C-alpha positions as a Markdown table, in Angstrom:
| # | Residue | x | y | z |
|---|---|---|---|---|
| 1 | Met | 110.7 | 115.5 | 107.1 |
| 2 | Ser | 111.6 | 118.1 | 109.5 |
| 3 | Gly | 108.3 | 120.0 | 108.1 |
| 4 | Val | 106.0 | 117.1 | 109.1 |
| 5 | Leu | 107.8 | 117.1 | 112.7 |
| 6 | Ala | 107.1 | 120.9 | 113.0 |
| 7 | Lys | 103.6 | 120.6 | 112.0 |
| 8 | Phe | 102.9 | 117.9 | 114.7 |
| 9 | Ala | 104.7 | 120.1 | 117.1 |
| 10 | Ile | 102.7 | 123.0 | 116.5 |
| 11 | Ala | 99.4 | 121.0 | 116.0 |
| 12 | Ser | 100.5 | 119.2 | 119.6 |
| 13 | Ala | 101.0 | 122.7 | 121.3 |
| 14 | Val | 97.9 | 123.9 | 120.1 |
| 15 | Met | 96.1 | 120.8 | 121.3 |
| 16 | Trp | 97.0 | 121.3 | 124.6 |
| 17 | Thr | 97.0 | 124.9 | 125.2 |
| 18 | Ala | 93.7 | 125.5 | 123.4 |
| 19 | Pro | 91.7 | 123.5 | 125.7 |
| 20 | Val | 93.3 | 124.9 | 129.0 |
| 21 | Ala | 93.1 | 128.3 | 128.0 |
| 22 | Ile | 89.3 | 127.9 | 127.5 |
| 23 | Val | 88.9 | 126.6 | 130.7 |
| 24 | Tyr | 91.1 | 128.8 | 132.1 |
| 25 | Gly | 88.8 | 131.5 | 130.6 |
| 26 | Phe | 85.7 | 129.9 | 132.0 |
| 27 | Tyr | 87.1 | 129.8 | 135.6 |
| 28 | Tyr | 88.2 | 133.4 | 135.8 |
| 29 | Gln | 85.5 | 134.6 | 134.0 |
| 30 | Met | 87.8 | 136.1 | 131.3 |
| 31 | Ile | 85.1 | 135.6 | 128.5 |
| 32 | Pro | 82.5 | 138.4 | 128.1 |
| 33 | Gly | 79.3 | 136.9 | 129.7 |
| 34 | Val | 80.6 | 133.9 | 131.6 |
| 35 | Ser | 79.5 | 135.6 | 134.9 |
| 36 | Gln | 75.8 | 135.6 | 133.9 |
| 37 | Leu | 76.0 | 131.8 | 133.8 |
| 38 | Ser | 75.4 | 129.4 | 136.8 |
| 39 | Ser | 78.5 | 127.5 | 138.0 |
| 40 | Ser | 77.4 | 123.9 | 136.1 |
| 41 | Thr | 76.8 | 125.8 | 132.8 |
| 42 | Gln | 80.1 | 127.5 | 133.0 |
| 43 | Thr | 81.5 | 123.8 | 133.5 |
| 44 | Leu | 79.6 | 122.4 | 130.7 |
| 45 | Ala | 80.1 | 125.0 | 128.4 |
| 46 | Ser | 84.1 | 125.0 | 129.3 |
| 47 | Gly | 84.2 | 121.3 | 128.6 |
| 48 | Phe | 82.3 | 121.2 | 125.3 |
| 49 | Leu | 84.2 | 124.3 | 123.9 |
| 50 | Ala | 87.8 | 122.6 | 124.9 |
| 51 | Val | 86.6 | 119.1 | 123.3 |
| 52 | Ile | 85.6 | 121.0 | 120.4 |
| 53 | Ser | 88.6 | 122.8 | 120.3 |
| 54 | Ile | 90.7 | 119.8 | 120.4 |
| 55 | Asn | 88.7 | 118.1 | 117.4 |
| 56 | Leu | 89.1 | 121.1 | 115.3 |
| 57 | Val | 93.0 | 121.2 | 115.7 |
| 58 | Ile | 92.6 | 117.6 | 115.1 |
| 59 | Gly | 90.9 | 118.0 | 111.8 |
| 60 | Phe | 93.0 | 121.0 | 110.9 |
| 61 | Tyr | 96.1 | 119.1 | 111.2 |
| 62 | Ile | 94.6 | 115.7 | 108.8 |
| 63 | Cys | 93.7 | 118.6 | 106.4 |
| 64 | Met | 97.4 | 120.0 | 106.4 |
| 65 | Ala | 98.6 | 116.1 | 106.0 |
| 66 | Met | 96.3 | 115.4 | 103.2 |
| 67 | Lys | 97.6 | 118.6 | 101.1 |
| 68 | Glu | 101.0 | 117.6 | 101.9 |
| 69 | Thr | 102.6 | 116.1 | 98.6 |
| 70 | Pro | 105.0 | 113.4 | 98.7 |
| 71 | His | 108.6 | 113.7 | 97.8 |
| 72 | Gln | 108.7 | 110.5 | 95.8 |
| 73 | Glu | 106.4 | 107.5 | 94.9 |
| 74 | Pro | 106.2 | 105.1 | 97.7 |
| 75 | Gln | 108.6 | 101.8 | 96.8 |
| 76 | Pro | 107.7 | 98.2 | 97.7 |
| 77 | Asp | 110.8 | 96.3 | 99.8 |
| 78 | Pro | 112.5 | 94.4 | 97.0 |
| 79 | Thr | 113.2 | 91.4 | 99.7 |
| 80 | Phe | 109.4 | 91.2 | 100.4 |
| 81 | Leu | 108.9 | 91.0 | 96.4 |
| 82 | Ala | 111.4 | 88.6 | 96.3 |
| 83 | Asn | 109.9 | 86.4 | 98.8 |
| 84 | Ala | 106.2 | 86.6 | 97.6 |
| 85 | Lys | 107.2 | 85.6 | 94.1 |
| 86 | Ala | 108.6 | 82.7 | 95.2 |
| 87 | Ser | 106.1 | 81.5 | 97.6 |
| 88 | Ile | 103.8 | 82.2 | 95.0 |
| 89 | Asp | 106.1 | 80.0 | 92.5 |
| 90 | Gln | 106.3 | 76.9 | 94.8 |
| 91 | Pro | 104.3 | 74.0 | 94.3 |
| 92 | Thr | 101.8 | 72.9 | 97.2 |
| 93 | Pro | 101.5 | 69.7 | 98.8 |
| 94 | Ser | 98.0 | 68.9 | 97.4 |
| 95 | Gln | 99.9 | 69.8 | 93.5 |
| 96 | Val | 103.0 | 67.3 | 94.6 |
| 97 | Asn | 101.0 | 64.5 | 95.7 |
| 98 | Asp | 97.7 | 64.1 | 93.6 |
| 99 | Asp | 97.5 | 60.0 | 94.8 |
| 100 | Ser | 96.4 | 61.1 | 98.0 |
| 101 | His | 92.9 | 61.7 | 96.8 |
| 102 | Gly | 92.5 | 58.1 | 95.7 |
| 103 | Lys | 93.0 | 58.5 | 91.8 |
| 104 | Gly | 95.9 | 55.6 | 92.1 |
| 105 | Lys | 94.2 | 53.0 | 94.1 |
| 106 | Val | 93.2 | 49.9 | 92.5 |
| 107 | Glu | 90.1 | 47.7 | 94.1 |
């Protein structure tokens, strides 16, 4: 269970820092060639790249979760199973009272 939490914490940290780093890099023109772009183009490019970076992190996290092997086969709750079997075995009101449909009427 601690491995799952560690992966989640790392993915969350990267999901926060990657977009901020991208926007910071565009704002302070740390990325080569950004100074040649107009201000609106820099804003759009940094926004799109920030969103793409978040989607990549989410996709990577989903792939890691899908590759993880379960430690044991999931088992249903025994109380729930007992209640479900009891509710199936109970007769419904229409089975108990068949005379309600007029079969027992004499005219």
